[in-house]
N, C-alpha and C positions, 0 to 999 in steps of 0.2 A: 490323455490328449495333449498335443503340443500346440499351443496357440500360435496364430500367424498374425503378422501385421498386415493390415489392408492398405490399399492405396488411399490417398486423401478423399477421393470421390466415393469410396465405399467404407469410410471410416466407421460408420454407424453399424456395419454388418460384422458380427463376430465370426471368425473363421478358425477352425482347428483341424489339424491332421491327426488321424488315428488309424488303427487297424482293427477290424472286427473278425472274430473267429466264426467260421461257418461249420455246420455240422458234418457235411459230406465232401468238402473240398478245402483247399488251402485258404488260410486267412487272406483277406483282401484289404488293401489300403483305401481309405475314403477321406474325403474332406467335408467337414460339417460347416454349414453356413446358417447364420441366424441363431435364435435361441427361443426356448419355451417362454411364453408370457404367463406369469403367475395368474391363476384363476381363469385362464382362457385356453383356447385350442387353436393352434396354427395349422394351416395346410402342411402336410409332411410329404416331401417330394424325393423320390429316388431318381437321381439324374445320371445320364450317360453322355460322356463327351464324344466329339467327332474324331475323325482321323482315318476314314476309309477302312476301318477294321484293323489297320496294320501299324498305326502310330498314334501319337497323342498321349495325354495323361491328364492329371488333375489340373495342371495349369491351363491346358487347352479348354477345359470346361468352365473356367472361372467366369467368363463373360456371361454365359447363360445362367450359371448358378447364382451369381450375384444379382442378376435381374429377378430371378425367382424369389430370392431372399428379400429383395427390395419390395416385392409385391406382397410380403407378409408371410412367406413360407419358411419353414425349416427344411434345409436341403441336405441330403446325403449324396454327394457326388462320388462316383465309383471308378476306381482304377481297375477296370476289368481286364482280363488277360487278352493279349493281342495275337492276331495271326501274323505270320504263318506258323509260329511256334505253337500257338493255341488256336486252331481253326474251329469252325462250328462243330459241335454246339457248346464249346467251353465258355465262351463269353456270355451267351444268353443263359446258360444254366447258372453261371455265377451271378448274373443279374437277378435271376429268379430267387436264388438263395439269399441274396442281400435284401430283396423285397420282403421275403419271409422274416428275416431278422429284424428289419425296420418295423414291420407290422407288429411283431411280438413286443418290441420296445417302444411303441408309438406314444404311450402315455408319458413315459419318462422323457422322450425326445421332444414332443410337441404339445403335450397336455391331454387331459381327459376329453375324449370325443374327437381327437385329431383324425382327419380324413387323409387317406394315403393316395398319392398320385405318382405317376411315372412321367419322366420327361427326357428328351434327348435331342441332339442336333446331329444332322448328317448320319454317319454310321450309328451314332448313339440313338438317333431317332428310330432306326431299324430295331435296335435292341429293345428300346422302350415298347415299340409296337409288338415285338415278338413276346416279350414278357407279359404284356397285357393279354395276348392270346393264351399263353401258358396258364396264367392265373384263372382265366375263364375255364379252360379245359380241366384244370386240377381242382377247381372249386374253392381256391384259397390262394392268397389273401383277397378279400374284397377291395376293389379299387373305386375311388371317387372320380377318377378321370385320368386321361393321358394327354401330354402336350408334346407335339412333334414339330420341330423346326427344321425345314429343309430335309425331311427324312430321306435316307438312301434306301430305296425299296425295289428297284428294278435291276436285276443282274444282266438283263439284255442290253443295258446302257444304249438304247436306241431311240429314246424320246426326242422330239423335235427340239425341246429346250436344251437338252444335253448336247445334241449335235451342233446346235448353233453356238453354244458356249465353247465347245471344243474347237470349232472352226475359228472363232475369234482369238482363242489363246494360241493356236498354231500360227495364225497370221501375225500375232504379236511376238512370236518367237519363244513362247513359253513351252517348257519341256514336260510339264506334268498334266497335259490334257487327257492322258489315259489313266489317271490315278484311280478313277472309280472302277474301270474295268480291271485294272491290276489289283485293286483292293478286293473285289469280288472273287477274282481268280485265286487269291491267297487265302481268303476266308472260307470258301466252300471246298470241301474235301474231294468232291466228285460231282459229276453233272446231276446226279439224282438229288443232291442237296438243294439244288435250285427249285425243286418241287416241294420242299418241306416248308410248311407254314411258319415254323419257328426260325428258319433261316431267311425266308422271303415272305414276311407277313402280307406283302402287297398282293400275293397271288393266293392267299388262303381262300379256300372254297366256302368256309363257314365263318361268317363274321357277326352273327347274331349274338347279343348279350355282351358285346365288348363295352368297356367303360366309355362314358361320354368323352369326346375327343376335340381338342383344339389343334388345328394344323395351320402353320404359318410358313410363308415363303415370300420371295422377293421377285421383282420384275425381271432381273437379270440372273436369276437363280438357275443353274443348270439342272437342279433337281425339282424345279417347279412343276413340271408336267406329272411326274410320278407322285408328288405330294397331293396335287389336285385329284388325280385318279383315285388315290387311296381314300381321300375324303369322300368322293362321290360313291365309292363302293361301300363304305361304312354307312353313309346316309341311306343308300338303297337297301341295306340290311336292317334298317330301322334304328340305327344308332344316332343319338343327338350329336351333331357335328357342327363346329364352326370352322370354316376355312377362310383365311384372310390373306390377301396379297398386299403386303405392306409397301407403299411407295417409297418409304425411307429405308427399306431393307436392301441397301446396295451392297454388292459384293458377297452376298450369302452363297454358300455356307462358310466360305473362307473367313469372312469377317467375324463369324461366331466362334471359330476354333483357333484364332490367333492367341498365342499364350499371353494371358493377362494383359489384354489390350486396354487402351484408354476407352472412355465412354464413347459408344458409337452413336451416330445420328438416329439410328432406329430405336434407341433405348426408350424414349417416352412412349412410342407407339406399342412396343412390345410390353412394357409395363402395364399399359392400359388393357391390352389383351389378356395378360395374366390375371390381373385383378378382376376383370369382368368374368373370366372363366371360373376363378375360385368362388366368386359370389354366385354365379349361375348354378354351380354344382352343390350348393348348400342344400341339405335336406329340407324338404318343405316344412314350414312351420304350421301348415294346415293340412295334415295328412288325410282328412276326410274329403278333400277336394282334389281333383286331378291337377297335377302340376304341368307346367309347360316344359318342353325340352330346352336344352341349352341354347340352341340356335339351329333350327331346321332349315338352314339355307346359307348361302355364301354371304360373307360380309367383306368389306374392303375399307382401307383407310390410306 
């Protein structure tokens, strides 16, 4: 691994770039955040950056990865292959293989008894959700939970929140108001892919037995409606879900995917959500009694 220097605000978080070898596909670059605590076990998170499937990299994932590490996790942030050179299913299959690798090495990475999570923002939220469905379908690896921040889940790009944001950006003279539609167009190989639950987990017909889920979005988030809709579908399927609309989450998801940005105003609220979710997904210390779900209802802050 090659150590990296952190910004002063994240100086306590260890970061290191490395490459991991996968069994059935090319090696992939990752960035490790945090470290194993001797004698303990940290949450172990496989994280996917945003970029509408077609751009971005490890630097774009630094904001969320550092927040996860600050909440006590060891994070493996993945430089997954991007469309259009690598359309569906290459990114999600790579993500699943990284998850399998991380689970195999979980004790070395995060300690005996480390629980494994998925996380992602924007297009990375799509990949995290898709890999969660894949792990359920394939029966391995077991997941403790998934964390989705402004997940990109609707290829129809027709929700009210997205239309409102696009209208505002066009009125302001911004040229990238169609980036989500363009990203979907380059990620999906054909129209039939839009019906595949690994490409569009938001339309998956079977959501039972998905890992407990935390979904976060902001009041001006173009992806807000699809994030809430997915949380509601998971809850209807019996999944323990927390959905939070954070008042301090301004400018999401762009604020989350800016390359190594300074600390954002939403940081304290996001940290609180991460820590609460990690705590809530701990195995029950009294297995003889029924446990409560993570949060069977919407929350807000």
